[in-house]
C-alpha positions as a Markdown table, in Angstrom:
| # | Residue | x | y | z |
|---|---|---|---|---|
| 1 | Met | 15.6 | -23.8 | 63.2 |
| 2 | Ser | 17.4 | -21.4 | 60.9 |
| 3 | Thr | 17.5 | -22.0 | 57.1 |
| 4 | Pro | 21.1 | -22.6 | 55.9 |
| 5 | Gln | 22.3 | -19.7 | 53.8 |
| 6 | Pro | 24.6 | -20.3 | 50.7 |
| 7 | Glu | 28.1 | -19.3 | 51.2 |
| 8 | Lys | 29.2 | -15.9 | 50.0 |
| 9 | Gly | 31.7 | -17.3 | 47.5 |
| 10 | Phe | 29.0 | -19.4 | 45.9 |
| 11 | Glu | 26.7 | -16.4 | 45.5 |
| 12 | Glu | 29.5 | -14.4 | 43.9 |
| 13 | Gly | 30.4 | -17.2 | 41.6 |
| 14 | Leu | 26.7 | -17.6 | 40.6 |
| 15 | Asp | 26.3 | -13.9 | 39.9 |
| 16 | Gly | 29.5 | -13.8 | 37.9 |
| 17 | Ala | 28.4 | -16.8 | 35.8 |
| 18 | Thr | 25.0 | -15.1 | 35.1 |
| 19 | Glu | 26.8 | -11.8 | 34.1 |
| 20 | Ala | 29.1 | -13.8 | 31.9 |
| 21 | Val | 26.3 | -15.5 | 30.1 |
| 22 | Ala | 24.4 | -12.2 | 29.7 |
| 23 | Glu | 27.5 | -10.6 | 28.3 |
| 24 | Phe | 28.1 | -13.5 | 26.0 |
| 25 | Glu | 24.5 | -13.3 | 24.6 |
| 26 | Asp | 24.8 | -9.5 | 24.1 |
| 27 | Met | 28.1 | -10.0 | 22.3 |
| 28 | Arg | 26.6 | -12.7 | 20.1 |
| 29 | Lys | 23.7 | -10.4 | 19.3 |
| 30 | Gly | 26.1 | -7.7 | 18.2 |
| 31 | Leu | 25.6 | -4.7 | 16.0 |
| 32 | Ile | 23.9 | -6.7 | 13.2 |
| 33 | Gly | 21.5 | -8.2 | 15.6 |
| 34 | Arg | 20.5 | -4.9 | 17.1 |
| 35 | Phe | 20.1 | -3.4 | 13.5 |
| 36 | Gln | 17.9 | -6.4 | 12.6 |
| 37 | His | 15.8 | -5.8 | 15.7 |
| 38 | Leu | 15.5 | -2.1 | 14.8 |
| 39 | Leu | 14.2 | -3.0 | 11.3 |
| 40 | His | 11.8 | -5.4 | 12.8 |
| 41 | Val | 10.3 | -2.8 | 15.1 |
| 42 | Asn | 10.3 | -0.1 | 12.4 |
| 43 | Pro | 9.5 | -1.9 | 9.1 |
| 44 | Ala | 9.1 | 1.3 | 7.1 |
| 45 | Met | 12.8 | 2.2 | 7.8 |
| 46 | Val | 14.1 | -0.1 | 5.0 |
| 47 | Pro | 12.1 | 1.5 | 2.1 |
| 48 | Leu | 12.8 | 4.9 | 3.6 |
| 49 | Ile | 16.6 | 4.2 | 3.4 |
| 50 | Val | 16.2 | 2.9 | -0.1 |
| 51 | Leu | 14.1 | 6.0 | -1.1 |
| 52 | Val | 16.6 | 8.5 | 0.3 |
| 53 | Ser | 19.6 | 6.6 | -1.2 |
| 54 | Ser | 17.9 | 6.5 | -4.6 |
| 55 | Ile | 17.2 | 10.2 | -4.6 |
| 56 | Ile | 20.8 | 11.0 | -3.6 |
| 57 | Ile | 22.3 | 8.7 | -6.3 |
| 58 | Phe | 20.1 | 10.0 | -9.1 |
| 59 | Gly | 20.7 | 13.5 | -7.9 |
| 60 | Met | 24.4 | 13.0 | -8.2 |
| 61 | Leu | 24.1 | 11.4 | -11.7 |
| 62 | Ile | 21.6 | 13.9 | -13.1 |
| 63 | Gly | 22.4 | 17.1 | -11.3 |
| 64 | Gln | 20.4 | 19.8 | -9.6 |
| 65 | Arg | 17.4 | 19.6 | -11.8 |
| 66 | Phe | 16.5 | 16.2 | -10.2 |
| 67 | Phe | 16.4 | 17.9 | -6.8 |
| 68 | Ser | 14.2 | 20.7 | -8.1 |
| 69 | Pro | 10.7 | 21.1 | -6.4 |
| 70 | Phe | 9.1 | 20.6 | -9.8 |
| 71 | Ala | 10.8 | 17.2 | -10.2 |
| 72 | Met | 10.0 | 16.1 | -6.7 |
| 73 | Thr | 6.3 | 17.0 | -7.0 |
| 74 | Leu | 6.2 | 15.4 | -10.5 |
| 75 | Ile | 7.1 | 12.1 | -8.9 |
| 76 | Leu | 4.3 | 12.5 | -6.4 |
| 77 | Gln | 1.9 | 13.3 | -9.2 |
| 78 | Gln | 3.0 | 10.2 | -11.2 |
| 79 | Val | 2.5 | 7.8 | -8.2 |
| 80 | Gln | -0.7 | 9.2 | -6.8 |
| 81 | Ile | -3.0 | 6.6 | -8.3 |
| 82 | Val | -0.6 | 3.7 | -7.4 |
| 83 | Gly | -0.2 | 5.2 | -3.9 |
| 84 | Ile | -4.0 | 5.2 | -3.3 |
| 85 | Val | -4.5 | 1.7 | -4.6 |
| 86 | Ala | -1.4 | 0.5 | -2.6 |
| 87 | Ala | -3.1 | 1.8 | 0.5 |
| 88 | Ala | -6.1 | -0.5 | -0.2 |
| 89 | Gln | -3.8 | -3.4 | -1.0 |
| 90 | Ser | -1.8 | -2.8 | 2.2 |
| 91 | Leu | -4.9 | -3.3 | 4.4 |
| 92 | Val | -5.6 | -6.7 | 2.7 |
| 93 | Ile | -2.0 | -7.9 | 2.8 |
| 94 | Leu | -1.7 | -7.0 | 6.5 |
| 95 | Thr | -4.5 | -9.6 | 7.1 |
| 96 | Ala | -2.3 | -12.2 | 5.2 |
| 97 | Gly | -4.5 | -11.9 | 2.1 |
| 98 | Ile | -4.1 | -10.4 | -1.4 |
| 99 | Asp | -6.4 | -8.5 | -3.7 |
| 100 | Leu | -5.9 | -9.0 | -7.4 |
| 101 | Ser | -9.1 | -7.1 | -8.2 |
| 102 | Val | -8.1 | -3.6 | -7.0 |
| 103 | Gly | -7.3 | -2.3 | -10.5 |
| 104 | Ala | -10.5 | -3.7 | -12.0 |
| 105 | Ile | -12.6 | -2.2 | -9.2 |
| 106 | Met | -10.9 | 1.2 | -9.7 |
| 107 | Val | -11.6 | 1.2 | -13.4 |
| 108 | Leu | -15.2 | 0.0 | -13.0 |
| 109 | Ser | -16.0 | 2.7 | -10.4 |
| 110 | Ser | -14.7 | 5.4 | -12.7 |
| 111 | Val | -16.7 | 4.0 | -15.7 |
| 112 | Val | -19.9 | 3.9 | -13.5 |
| 113 | Met | -19.3 | 7.5 | -12.6 |
| 114 | Gly | -19.0 | 8.5 | -16.2 |
| 115 | Gln | -21.8 | 6.4 | -17.6 |
| 116 | Phe | -24.3 | 7.4 | -15.0 |
| 117 | Thr | -23.5 | 11.1 | -15.7 |
| 118 | Phe | -23.5 | 11.0 | -19.5 |
| 119 | Arg | -25.6 | 8.0 | -20.5 |
| 120 | Tyr | -28.4 | 8.3 | -17.9 |
| 121 | Gly | -28.1 | 12.1 | -17.2 |
| 122 | Leu | -27.9 | 11.8 | -13.4 |
| 123 | Pro | -26.4 | 14.7 | -11.4 |
| 124 | Val | -22.7 | 14.2 | -11.2 |
| 125 | Glu | -22.8 | 14.1 | -7.4 |
| 126 | Val | -25.2 | 11.2 | -7.5 |
| 127 | Ala | -23.1 | 9.4 | -10.2 |
| 128 | Ile | -20.0 | 9.8 | -8.0 |
| 129 | Leu | -21.8 | 8.3 | -5.0 |
| 130 | Cys | -23.0 | 5.4 | -7.2 |
| 131 | Gly | -19.4 | 4.8 | -8.3 |
| 132 | Leu | -18.2 | 4.8 | -4.7 |
| 133 | Ala | -21.0 | 2.4 | -3.8 |
| 134 | Val | -20.0 | 0.0 | -6.6 |
| 135 | Gly | -16.5 | -0.1 | -5.3 |
| 136 | Met | -17.8 | -0.9 | -1.8 |
| 137 | Leu | -20.0 | -3.6 | -3.2 |
| 138 | Cys | -17.1 | -5.3 | -5.0 |
| 139 | Gly | -15.1 | -5.1 | -1.8 |
| 140 | Ala | -18.0 | -6.5 | 0.2 |
| 141 | Ile | -18.3 | -9.5 | -2.2 |
| 142 | Asn | -14.6 | -10.2 | -1.8 |
| 143 | Gly | -14.8 | -9.9 | 2.0 |
| 144 | Trp | -17.9 | -12.2 | 2.3 |
| 145 | Leu | -16.2 | -14.9 | 0.2 |
| 146 | Val | -13.0 | -14.7 | 2.2 |
| 147 | Ala | -14.4 | -14.2 | 5.7 |
| 148 | Tyr | -17.6 | -16.3 | 5.6 |
| 149 | Met | -17.1 | -18.8 | 2.8 |
| 150 | Lys | -13.5 | -19.4 | 3.9 |
| 151 | Leu | -12.2 | -19.3 | 0.4 |
| 152 | Pro | -8.5 | -18.4 | -0.3 |
| 153 | Pro | -8.1 | -14.6 | -0.9 |
| 154 | Phe | -5.9 | -15.3 | -4.0 |
| 155 | Ile | -8.5 | -17.5 | -5.7 |
| 156 | Val | -11.4 | -15.2 | -4.7 |
| 157 | Thr | -9.8 | -12.0 | -6.0 |
| 158 | Leu | -8.4 | -13.8 | -9.1 |
| 159 | Gly | -12.0 | -14.7 | -10.0 |
| 160 | Thr | -13.5 | -11.3 | -9.1 |
| 161 | Trp | -10.8 | -9.6 | -11.1 |
| 162 | Gln | -11.9 | -11.4 | -14.2 |
| 163 | Ile | -15.6 | -10.9 | -13.5 |
| 164 | Val | -15.2 | -7.2 | -12.7 |
| 165 | Leu | -12.9 | -6.7 | -15.7 |
| 166 | Ala | -15.4 | -8.4 | -18.1 |
| 167 | Ser | -18.3 | -6.4 | -16.5 |
| 168 | Asn | -16.4 | -3.2 | -17.1 |
| 169 | Phe | -15.9 | -3.9 | -20.8 |
| 170 | Leu | -19.5 | -5.2 | -21.4 |
| 171 | Tyr | -21.1 | -2.3 | -19.5 |
| 172 | Ser | -19.0 | 0.5 | -21.1 |
| 173 | Ala | -19.0 | -1.1 | -24.6 |
| 174 | Asn | -15.4 | 0.0 | -24.8 |
| 175 | Glu | -16.6 | 3.6 | -24.9 |
| 176 | Thr | -14.2 | 6.3 | -23.8 |
| 177 | Ile | -15.6 | 9.6 | -22.5 |
| 178 | Arg | -13.4 | 12.4 | -23.7 |
| 179 | Ser | -11.7 | 14.9 | -21.4 |
| 180 | Ser | -13.3 | 17.9 | -23.2 |
| 181 | Asp | -16.8 | 16.5 | -22.6 |
| 182 | Ile | -16.1 | 15.9 | -18.9 |
| 183 | Ser | -14.6 | 19.4 | -18.3 |
| 184 | Glu | -17.5 | 21.0 | -20.1 |
| 185 | Ala | -20.5 | 19.0 | -18.6 |
| 186 | Ala | -19.1 | 17.4 | -15.3 |
| 187 | Pro | -15.9 | 19.2 | -14.1 |
| 188 | Leu | -16.4 | 17.6 | -10.6 |
| 189 | Leu | -15.3 | 14.3 | -12.0 |
| 190 | Gln | -11.9 | 15.9 | -12.7 |
| 191 | Ile | -11.5 | 17.7 | -9.4 |
| 192 | Phe | -8.6 | 15.5 | -8.2 |
| 193 | Gly | -6.6 | 17.0 | -11.1 |
| 194 | Thr | -6.9 | 20.5 | -9.6 |
| 195 | Lys | -3.4 | 21.9 | -9.3 |
| 196 | Tyr | -2.1 | 24.1 | -6.4 |
| 197 | Pro | 1.2 | 25.8 | -7.3 |
| 198 | Ile | 3.6 | 26.2 | -4.4 |
| 199 | Gly | 6.5 | 28.3 | -5.8 |
| 200 | Ser | 7.9 | 26.2 | -8.6 |
| 201 | Ala | 6.3 | 23.1 | -7.3 |
| 202 | Gln | 2.8 | 21.9 | -8.2 |
| 203 | Leu | 0.6 | 19.7 | -6.0 |
| 204 | Thr | -2.7 | 18.3 | -7.2 |
| 205 | Leu | -5.7 | 17.5 | -5.1 |
| 206 | Gly | -5.0 | 13.8 | -5.9 |
| 207 | Val | -1.6 | 14.0 | -4.3 |
| 208 | Ile | -3.0 | 15.7 | -1.2 |
| 209 | Phe | -5.7 | 13.1 | -0.9 |
| 210 | Met | -3.2 | 10.3 | -1.2 |
| 211 | Leu | -1.0 | 11.7 | 1.5 |
| 212 | Ala | -4.0 | 12.4 | 3.8 |
| 213 | Leu | -5.3 | 8.9 | 3.2 |
| 214 | Ile | -2.0 | 7.2 | 4.0 |
| 215 | Phe | -1.5 | 9.2 | 7.2 |
| 216 | Val | -5.1 | 8.6 | 8.4 |
| 217 | Leu | -4.8 | 4.9 | 7.8 |
| 218 | Ala | -1.4 | 4.8 | 9.5 |
| 219 | Tyr | -2.9 | 6.5 | 12.6 |
| 220 | Ala | -5.9 | 4.1 | 12.6 |
| 221 | Leu | -3.7 | 1.0 | 12.3 |
| 222 | Lys | -1.4 | 2.1 | 15.1 |
| 223 | His | -3.7 | 3.8 | 17.6 |
| 224 | Thr | -7.1 | 2.2 | 17.3 |
| 225 | Ala | -8.5 | -1.2 | 18.4 |
| 226 | Trp | -9.5 | -1.9 | 14.7 |
| 227 | Gly | -5.9 | -1.4 | 13.6 |
| 228 | Arg | -4.7 | -3.8 | 16.3 |
| 229 | His | -7.3 | -6.3 | 15.2 |
| 230 | Val | -6.1 | -6.1 | 11.6 |
| 231 | Tyr | -2.5 | -6.9 | 12.6 |
| 232 | Ala | -3.7 | -9.7 | 15.0 |
| 233 | Val | -5.8 | -11.4 | 12.2 |
| 234 | Gly | -2.8 | -11.2 | 9.8 |
| 235 | Asp | -0.4 | -12.6 | 12.4 |
| 236 | Asp | -2.6 | -15.5 | 13.6 |
| 237 | Pro | -6.3 | -15.6 | 13.0 |
| 238 | Asp | -7.0 | -18.5 | 15.4 |
| 239 | Ala | -5.1 | -16.8 | 18.2 |
| 240 | Ala | -6.9 | -13.5 | 17.5 |
| 241 | Glu | -10.3 | -15.2 | 17.6 |
| 242 | Leu | -9.4 | -16.9 | 20.9 |
| 243 | Ser | -8.4 | -13.5 | 22.3 |
| 244 | Gly | -11.8 | -12.0 | 21.5 |
| 245 | Val | -11.2 | -10.5 | 18.0 |
| 246 | Asn | -14.1 | -10.9 | 15.6 |
| 247 | Val | -12.1 | -12.2 | 12.7 |
| 248 | Lys | -14.9 | -12.3 | 10.2 |
| 249 | Lys | -16.0 | -8.7 | 11.0 |
| 250 | Thr | -12.4 | -7.5 | 10.7 |
| 251 | Leu | -11.9 | -9.1 | 7.3 |
| 252 | Met | -15.2 | -7.8 | 6.0 |
| 253 | Ser | -14.3 | -4.2 | 7.1 |
| 254 | Val | -10.9 | -4.5 | 5.5 |
| 255 | Tyr | -12.2 | -5.6 | 2.1 |
| 256 | Leu | -15.1 | -3.2 | 2.2 |
| 257 | Leu | -12.7 | -0.3 | 2.9 |
| 258 | Ser | -10.3 | -1.6 | 0.2 |
| 259 | Gly | -13.2 | -1.4 | -2.3 |
| 260 | Leu | -14.1 | 2.1 | -1.3 |
| 261 | Ile | -10.5 | 3.3 | -1.5 |
| 262 | Cys | -10.2 | 1.8 | -5.0 |
| 263 | Ala | -13.3 | 3.7 | -6.0 |
| 264 | Phe | -11.7 | 6.9 | -4.8 |
| 265 | Ala | -8.7 | 5.9 | -6.9 |
| 266 | Gly | -10.9 | 5.6 | -9.9 |
| 267 | Trp | -12.3 | 9.1 | -9.3 |
| 268 | Ala | -8.7 | 10.4 | -8.8 |
| 269 | Met | -7.7 | 8.7 | -12.1 |
| 270 | Val | -10.2 | 10.7 | -14.0 |
| 271 | Gly | -8.6 | 13.9 | -12.6 |
| 272 | Arg | -5.2 | 12.6 | -13.5 |
| 273 | Ile | -5.8 | 11.6 | -17.1 |
| 274 | Gly | -8.8 | 13.8 | -17.8 |
| 275 | Ser | -10.9 | 11.1 | -19.6 |
| 276 | Ile | -12.7 | 7.9 | -18.6 |
| 277 | Ser | -11.6 | 4.8 | -20.4 |
| 278 | Pro | -12.3 | 1.1 | -19.6 |
| 279 | Thr | -8.8 | 0.2 | -20.8 |
| 280 | Val | -6.6 | 2.3 | -18.4 |
| 281 | Gly | -5.2 | 1.3 | -15.1 |
| 282 | Gln | -5.4 | -2.5 | -15.8 |
| 283 | Leu | -2.0 | -3.0 | -14.2 |
| 284 | Ala | -2.8 | -1.3 | -11.0 |
| 285 | Asn | -3.1 | -4.6 | -9.1 |
| 286 | Ile | 0.5 | -5.5 | -10.0 |
| 287 | Glu | 1.8 | -2.0 | -9.4 |
| 288 | Ser | 0.1 | -1.8 | -6.0 |
| 289 | Ile | 1.6 | -5.2 | -4.9 |
| 290 | Thr | 5.0 | -4.0 | -6.1 |
| 291 | Ala | 4.7 | -0.9 | -4.0 |
| 292 | Val | 3.6 | -2.9 | -0.9 |
| 293 | Val | 6.3 | -5.5 | -1.2 |
| 294 | Ile | 9.1 | -2.9 | -1.8 |
| 295 | Gly | 7.5 | -1.0 | 1.1 |
| 296 | Gly | 8.4 | -3.7 | 3.5 |
| 297 | Ile | 4.9 | -5.0 | 4.3 |
| 298 | Ser | 5.2 | -8.8 | 4.8 |
| 299 | Leu | 3.2 | -11.0 | 2.4 |
| 300 | Phe | 2.7 | -13.3 | 5.3 |
| 301 | Gly | 0.6 | -10.7 | 7.1 |
| 302 | Gly | 0.7 | -9.1 | 10.5 |
| 303 | Arg | 3.8 | -7.0 | 10.0 |
| 304 | Gly | 4.6 | -3.8 | 8.2 |
| 305 | Ser | 3.6 | -0.1 | 8.0 |
| 306 | Ile | 1.3 | 1.5 | 5.5 |
| 307 | Leu | 3.8 | 4.4 | 5.3 |
| 308 | Gly | 6.1 | 1.8 | 3.7 |
| 309 | Ala | 3.7 | 1.3 | 0.9 |
| 310 | Leu | 3.9 | 5.1 | 0.2 |
| 311 | Phe | 7.7 | 4.9 | 0.2 |
| 312 | Gly | 7.6 | 1.8 | -2.1 |
| 313 | Ala | 5.4 | 3.7 | -4.6 |
| 314 | Leu | 7.8 | 6.7 | -4.4 |
| 315 | Ile | 10.8 | 4.4 | -5.0 |
| 316 | Val | 9.2 | 3.2 | -8.2 |
| 317 | Gly | 8.5 | 6.8 | -9.2 |
| 318 | Val | 12.1 | 7.9 | -8.5 |
| 319 | Phe | 13.6 | 5.1 | -10.5 |
| 320 | Thr | 11.2 | 5.7 | -13.4 |
| 321 | Leu | 11.8 | 9.5 | -13.6 |
| 322 | Gly | 15.6 | 9.1 | -12.9 |
| 323 | Leu | 16.2 | 6.6 | -15.6 |
| 324 | Arg | 14.1 | 8.6 | -18.0 |
| 325 | Leu | 16.1 | 11.7 | -17.4 |
| 326 | Leu | 19.3 | 9.7 | -17.8 |
| 327 | Gly | 18.0 | 8.5 | -21.2 |
| 328 | Ala | 18.1 | 4.8 | -20.3 |
| 329 | Asp | 15.9 | 2.2 | -21.9 |
| 330 | Ala | 12.6 | 1.8 | -20.1 |
| 331 | Gln | 13.4 | -1.9 | -19.6 |
| 332 | Trp | 16.0 | -1.0 | -17.1 |
| 333 | Thr | 13.3 | 0.3 | -14.9 |
| 334 | Phe | 11.5 | -3.1 | -14.9 |
| 335 | Leu | 14.8 | -4.9 | -14.3 |
| 336 | Leu | 15.7 | -2.8 | -11.3 |
| 337 | Ile | 12.2 | -2.9 | -9.8 |
| 338 | Gly | 12.3 | -6.7 | -10.2 |
| 339 | Leu | 15.6 | -6.9 | -8.3 |
| 340 | Leu | 14.1 | -4.6 | -5.6 |
| 341 | Ile | 11.1 | -6.9 | -5.2 |
| 342 | Ile | 13.3 | -10.0 | -4.7 |
| 343 | Ala | 15.6 | -8.1 | -2.3 |
| 344 | Ala | 12.6 | -6.8 | -0.3 |
| 345 | Val | 11.2 | -10.3 | 0.2 |
| 346 | Ala | 14.7 | -11.5 | 1.2 |
| 347 | Val | 15.1 | -8.7 | 3.7 |
| 348 | Asp | 11.6 | -9.5 | 5.1 |
| 349 | Gln | 12.6 | -13.1 | 5.6 |
| 350 | Trp | 15.8 | -12.0 | 7.4 |
| 351 | Ile | 13.9 | -9.6 | 9.6 |
| 352 | Arg | 11.3 | -12.2 | 10.5 |
| 353 | Lys | 14.0 | -14.3 | 12.1 |
| 354 | Val | 13.9 | -11.9 | 15.0 |
| 355 | Ser | 10.5 | -13.0 | 16.1 |
| 356 | Ala | 11.2 | -16.7 | 15.3 |
């Protein structure tokens, strides 16, 4: 017995209705919808557009000197410390956390390097390794409290920020190690300040390290299993655990790496300013969060590109230098950066609707 076939007219009508619905949905999506999806797939594109636009606008207002290689590399030198710390902050925020202690860890690590060299007379290489170890220890404490004790990252790092900050002042006794003493007895501490002239431009080893760090982390996050686990934990830790991801181990690795990167930032800061002081870099936590948010990394975790954090730091650097060359009051920088932060969060919310 043969199965009855639908009539040809019915098939044509059904196909036509399906095509009409598909066409209607495509029209409803429109140019704005496609642009929204593009930004969702490439989160670093928004800060890149803002960065390029800012450079063009300030270049038109200031003139050719803003486009000079010296001015462009000066911006890189000014944001190198924030860029390194922002890399550490990005890793934590991608897991839907936040680290308020990054600045304090950076400063404590640099103080340990200096004190171990000048107070205890240890070889500078050993003192540097001790400073890096202190940064990793601070990161490990944060990671253990967040991953194993299940405490909120904001509360944990708010507490460790105060503890590390107090430890820094108590241990150093507010003593500043002068640049002249460092350059004479332990020049290795200032190695990140080494300058490499390229024509009229000047790059420092700190800038090169920042760029290399960002690109290595960007590759690791995009092309390794560890990177996919970081995004999975930030997106939905319960679902990640059900799919076989070791959430606790991933969180521990992120905070441990964050502490190590902050320690390197402390070493780079010595090269940048020349001296070692317990009072510098105290706003690095706020500045790093600013760079990350403007860079398009979602505070809700699981979405964003670490390249965006670099672009965010550069945007702040462009605004700072541009307004200074225009002779504007420094408060305008804070005002515009504040507006950019709010706009970045609003854009993030708009882009997140694509996946809703």
